C-alpha positions as CSV (number, residue, x, y, z in Angstrom):
1,M,9.3,-19.0,-8.5
2,A,10.8,-16.9,-5.7
3,K,9.9,-13.2,-5.5
4,T,12.2,-10.4,-6.2
5,S,13.6,-8.8,-2.9
6,V,12.0,-5.4,-2.5
7,L,15.2,-4.3,-0.9
8,D,17.2,-5.1,-4.1
9,V,14.6,-3.1,-6.1
10,I,15.1,-0.1,-3.7
11,N,18.8,-0.3,-3.7
12,S,19.0,-0.6,-7.6
13,K,17.1,2.6,-8.3
14,D,17.5,6.4,-7.3
15,R,13.9,6.6,-6.7
16,V,11.0,4.0,-6.4
17,N,7.4,4.5,-6.9
18,V,5.3,2.5,-4.4
19,C,1.6,1.6,-4.3
20,A,0.5,1.6,-0.7
21,P,-1.3,-1.1,1.4
22,M,-5.0,-0.3,1.1
23,V,-7.7,-2.3,2.7
24,R,-9.9,-4.0,0.1
25,Y,-8.3,-2.2,-2.7
26,S,-4.6,-3.1,-3.2
27,K,-5.5,-6.7,-4.2
28,L,-3.9,-8.6,-7.1
29,P,-6.0,-7.0,-10.0
30,F,-5.1,-3.5,-8.9
31,R,-1.5,-4.4,-8.2
32,E,-1.0,-5.7,-11.8
33,L,-2.7,-2.6,-13.2
34,V,-0.4,-0.1,-11.5
35,R,2.7,-2.0,-12.5
36,K,1.9,-1.2,-16.1
37,Y,2.1,2.6,-15.2
38,N,5.5,2.9,-13.6
39,V,4.9,1.6,-10.1
40,D,8.0,-0.3,-9.0
41,I,6.8,-2.0,-5.8
42,T,3.2,-3.0,-4.5
43,Y,1.8,-4.0,-1.2
44,S,-1.0,-6.2,-0.1
45,P,-3.8,-4.9,1.9
46,M,-3.1,-4.9,5.7
47,I,-3.7,-8.5,6.9
48,L,-4.4,-9.4,10.5
49,A,-1.5,-11.8,11.4
50,D,-3.4,-13.7,14.1
51,V,-6.3,-14.5,11.8
52,F,-4.0,-15.4,8.9
53,K,-2.0,-17.7,11.1
54,N,-5.1,-19.6,12.4
55,S,-7.5,-19.5,9.6
56,E,-7.3,-21.5,6.4
57,M,-10.1,-19.4,5.0
58,A,-8.2,-16.2,5.6
59,R,-5.1,-17.5,4.0
60,E,-7.1,-18.3,0.9
61,T,-8.9,-14.9,0.7
62,D,-6.5,-12.4,2.2
63,Y,-3.6,-12.7,-0.1
64,S,-3.3,-14.1,-3.6
65,T,-0.4,-13.8,-6.0
66,N,1.1,-15.1,-9.2
67,E,4.4,-14.9,-11.2
68,A,3.5,-11.4,-12.6
69,D,2.7,-10.0,-9.1
70,D,6.4,-9.0,-8.4
71,P,7.9,-7.4,-6.4
72,V,5.3,-7.4,-3.7
73,V,5.3,-6.6,0.0
74,V,2.9,-8.4,2.2
75,Q,1.8,-6.2,5.1
76,F,0.5,-7.5,8.4
77,A,-0.9,-6.0,11.6
78,A,0.1,-7.7,14.7
79,S,0.5,-7.0,18.5
80,N,3.2,-9.7,19.2
81,G,6.0,-11.5,17.6
82,V,4.6,-15.0,17.7
83,D,1.6,-14.1,15.5
84,L,3.7,-12.0,13.2
85,A,6.5,-14.4,12.8
86,A,4.2,-17.4,12.1
87,A,2.2,-15.4,9.4
88,A,5.4,-14.1,7.9
89,E,6.7,-17.7,7.6
90,M,3.5,-18.8,5.6
91,V,3.9,-16.0,3.0
92,A,7.7,-15.8,2.9
93,P,8.1,-18.1,-0.1
94,F,5.5,-16.0,-2.1
95,A,6.5,-12.5,-1.0
96,G,9.4,-10.0,-1.7
97,G,9.1,-8.5,1.8
98,I,7.2,-8.4,5.1
99,D,5.9,-5.2,6.5
100,L,4.6,-4.5,9.9
101,N,1.7,-1.8,10.0
102,C,2.4,0.7,12.6
103,G,0.2,3.3,11.1
104,C,-3.4,2.3,10.9
105,P,-5.3,5.0,13.0
106,Q,-8.7,3.4,13.1
107,K,-10.2,3.1,16.6
108,W,-10.7,-0.6,16.4
109,A,-7.1,-1.1,15.6
110,I,-5.9,0.9,18.5
111,Q,-8.2,-1.0,20.9
112,E,-6.5,-4.3,19.5
113,H,-3.1,-2.8,20.2
114,I,-2.1,-3.0,16.5
115,G,-1.6,-0.4,13.7
116,S,-0.8,3.2,15.0
117,Y,-1.1,2.0,18.6
118,L,2.4,0.6,18.2
119,M,3.7,4.1,17.8
120,S,3.6,4.4,21.6
121,D,5.1,0.9,22.1
122,P,8.6,0.9,20.4
123,E,9.8,-2.1,22.4
124,A,7.0,-4.3,21.0
125,V,7.9,-3.1,17.5
126,R,11.5,-3.8,18.1
127,D,10.7,-7.4,19.5
128,M,8.4,-8.1,16.5
129,V,11.1,-7.0,13.9
130,K,13.7,-9.0,15.7
131,T,11.5,-12.2,15.9
132,V,10.6,-12.0,12.2
133,K,14.2,-11.4,11.2
134,G,15.1,-14.7,13.0
135,R,12.5,-16.6,11.1
136,V,12.5,-15.5,7.5
137,N,15.2,-14.6,5.0
138,I,13.3,-11.8,3.1
139,P,13.3,-8.1,4.0
140,C,11.3,-6.9,7.0
141,S,10.2,-3.4,7.0
142,I,7.8,-1.2,9.1
143,K,5.3,1.6,8.1
144,I,5.2,4.3,10.7
145,R,3.9,7.7,11.4
146,V,5.6,10.6,12.9
147,H,5.1,11.6,16.6
148,P,4.1,15.1,17.7
149,D,7.6,15.2,19.3
150,L,10.0,14.1,16.6
151,K,12.6,13.0,19.3
152,E,10.1,10.1,19.9
153,T,10.2,9.3,16.1
154,Y,14.1,9.3,16.1
155,E,14.3,7.0,19.1
156,F,11.5,4.6,17.6
157,V,13.5,4.4,14.4
158,K,16.8,3.7,16.2
159,R,15.3,0.9,18.2
160,A,14.0,-0.8,14.9
161,E,17.3,-0.3,13.2
162,S,19.0,-2.0,16.2
163,V,17.4,-5.4,15.4
164,G,17.9,-5.2,11.6
165,V,14.8,-3.5,10.0
166,D,15.7,-3.5,6.4
167,F,13.8,-0.2,5.4
168,L,11.2,2.3,6.7
169,T,8.1,3.8,5.3
170,V,7.1,7.1,7.0
171,H,3.6,8.7,6.8
172,G,4.2,12.4,7.6
173,R,1.2,12.7,9.8
174,T,0.6,11.7,13.5
175,R,-2.0,9.0,14.2
176,K,-4.5,11.7,15.4
177,Q,-4.1,14.0,12.3
178,K,-6.6,13.9,9.6
179,S,-5.6,13.1,5.8
180,T,-6.6,16.7,5.1
181,E,-3.9,18.2,7.3
182,P,-0.5,19.1,5.9
183,V,2.3,16.5,5.6
184,N,5.1,17.1,8.1
185,F,8.1,17.2,5.6
186,E,10.5,17.9,8.5
187,G,9.5,14.7,10.3
188,I,10.1,12.7,7.2
189,K,13.5,14.5,6.5
190,L,14.6,13.8,10.0
191,V,14.0,10.1,9.7
192,K,15.8,10.1,6.3
193,E,18.8,12.0,7.6
194,T,19.3,9.9,10.8
195,A,18.3,6.4,9.5
196,S,21.0,4.0,8.2
197,V,18.4,2.2,6.0
198,P,16.3,3.3,2.9
199,V,13.3,5.5,3.6
200,I,10.1,5.7,1.6
201,A,7.8,8.7,2.1
202,N,4.0,8.5,2.3
203,G,1.3,11.2,2.5
204,S,-0.5,13.4,0.0
205,I,1.1,12.0,-3.2
206,F,-1.4,12.6,-5.8
207,S,0.9,13.5,-8.8
208,N,4.4,13.4,-10.0
209,K,4.6,17.1,-9.0
210,D,3.7,16.0,-5.4
211,A,6.4,13.2,-5.6
212,E,9.0,15.7,-6.8
213,E,8.3,18.0,-4.0
214,M,8.6,15.2,-1.5
215,Y,12.0,14.2,-2.9
216,E,13.3,17.8,-2.9
217,R,12.2,18.5,0.6
218,T,13.2,15.2,2.2
219,G,15.8,13.4,0.2
220,V,13.9,10.0,0.5
221,N,14.5,6.8,-1.5
222,G,11.0,6.5,-2.7
223,V,7.4,7.7,-2.4
224,M,4.3,5.8,-1.7
225,S,0.8,6.8,-2.8
226,A,-2.6,5.3,-1.8
227,R,-5.5,7.7,-2.6
228,G,-3.6,9.2,-5.4
229,L,-3.3,5.9,-7.2
230,L,-6.9,5.0,-6.5
231,Q,-8.1,8.2,-8.3
232,N,-5.4,7.8,-11.1
233,P,-3.6,4.6,-11.3
234,A,-1.4,6.1,-14.2
235,F,-0.1,9.2,-12.6
236,F,3.4,7.8,-12.0
237,A,3.6,7.4,-15.8
238,G,2.8,11.2,-16.2
239,Y,-1.0,11.1,-16.8
240,E,-3.1,13.8,-15.2
241,V,-6.2,11.7,-15.3
242,P,-6.5,8.0,-16.0
243,P,-6.4,7.3,-19.7
244,W,-9.3,5.3,-21.1
245,E,-7.0,2.4,-21.8
246,C,-6.1,2.2,-18.0
247,I,-9.8,2.1,-17.0
248,E,-10.5,-0.5,-19.7
249,E,-7.4,-2.6,-18.5
250,Y,-8.7,-2.4,-14.9
251,V,-12.1,-3.7,-16.0
252,R,-10.4,-6.6,-17.9
253,L,-8.3,-7.7,-14.9
254,A,-11.1,-7.3,-12.3
255,L,-13.4,-9.5,-14.4
256,A,-10.7,-12.1,-15.1
257,Y,-9.8,-12.4,-11.3
258,G,-13.4,-12.5,-10.3
259,T,-13.5,-9.2,-8.3
260,N,-16.7,-8.7,-6.4
261,H,-19.1,-5.8,-7.2
262,F,-18.2,-3.7,-4.2
263,I,-14.5,-3.4,-5.0
264,F,-15.0,-3.3,-8.7
265,H,-17.5,-0.5,-8.5
266,H,-15.6,1.6,-6.1
267,H,-12.3,1.4,-8.0
268,L,-14.2,2.7,-11.0
269,M,-15.9,5.3,-9.1
270,Y,-12.4,6.6,-7.9
271,M,-10.9,6.4,-11.4
272,F,-14.0,8.4,-12.9
273,E,-14.2,11.0,-10.2
274,D,-12.4,13.7,-12.2
275,I,-13.7,12.5,-15.6
276,M,-17.5,12.0,-15.3
277,S,-19.8,14.9,-15.0
278,K,-21.5,15.2,-11.6
279,A,-24.9,14.1,-13.1
280,E,-23.3,11.1,-14.7
281,R,-21.4,10.2,-11.6
282,K,-24.6,10.3,-9.6
283,T,-26.1,7.7,-12.0
284,F,-22.9,5.6,-12.1
285,N,-22.4,5.5,-8.4
286,S,-26.0,4.0,-7.9
287,L,-25.4,1.0,-10.1
288,S,-26.0,-2.2,-8.1
289,S,-24.5,-5.0,-10.1
290,I,-21.5,-5.7,-12.4
291,P,-23.7,-6.2,-15.4
292,A,-25.2,-2.7,-14.9
293,I,-21.8,-1.1,-14.7
294,L,-20.6,-2.9,-17.9
295,D,-23.9,-1.8,-19.6
296,H,-23.2,1.8,-18.6
297,L,-19.6,1.6,-19.9
298,E,-20.7,0.0,-23.1
299,S,-23.4,2.6,-23.8
300,N,-21.6,5.7,-22.5
301,W,-17.9,5.0,-23.0
302,G,-17.8,2.6,-25.9
303,L,-16.5,-0.3,-23.8
304,D,-16.4,-3.5,-25.8
305,V,-16.6,-6.5,-23.4
306,T,-15.9,-9.1,-26.1
307,K,-12.4,-7.5,-26.6
308,L,-11.7,-7.9,-22.9
309,V,-11.9,-11.6,-22.8
């Protein structure tokens, strides 16, 4: 079954809530979870286009989906149009959009000329968007950061628009800024006011209050959250902390999909961060297997594993 076009979703609503691409974390079980709590669009983790194109193992492990996983954007990191378009063609029948990562600030990504390196190479981004648009018939977007000089951001966006980029996501920090530094609302607002396509804002969205401030100060079409949803997958539905049924549902989904211990444990560590006492967190965070985690939740939180099957 064909996926819903993410552009159709964006255009059909005044505001859209989006779950960000997150390495390791925005996989199928978590995407399914947040959809139950007022998330409209989800993203796959960032996938390396060249590896995905060349490796059957990567194609089997990096992206999995099903009918309920809709709408979903598959995000790729790439340095050239050949790799990006080839990978995009492979997933197009199973995705509602393709996104090019231009924001990953990690050193290894910059060394590979992918991620936020691309913020200094607008022509490469323009060429990649143009190539993908010529090869697939689903929306193609880019996820960018702002530049220290916002004139560069304006010119960057205009180049992408000139070849038909369908929408933009803007992280309101430069590639060198830390996540603890304030978001540049003016930079996001500039992109929204000058772009002819929908704009989604990203950066420090931890609550509906944060989302409301972003809308008021920038006028964007949607907001995207990463760390906020990791800590509280239900905040878009109005919960200040994850309700127990949300945590319980994550456990059910993760077990059903065969999530490994590392990811299972870390998701729960994030969710319990503001709920468990410091002493309990210390014990919980040291658990070294899925059975040990389940035992702890059964003993301390009343989890009934038999009801999850």
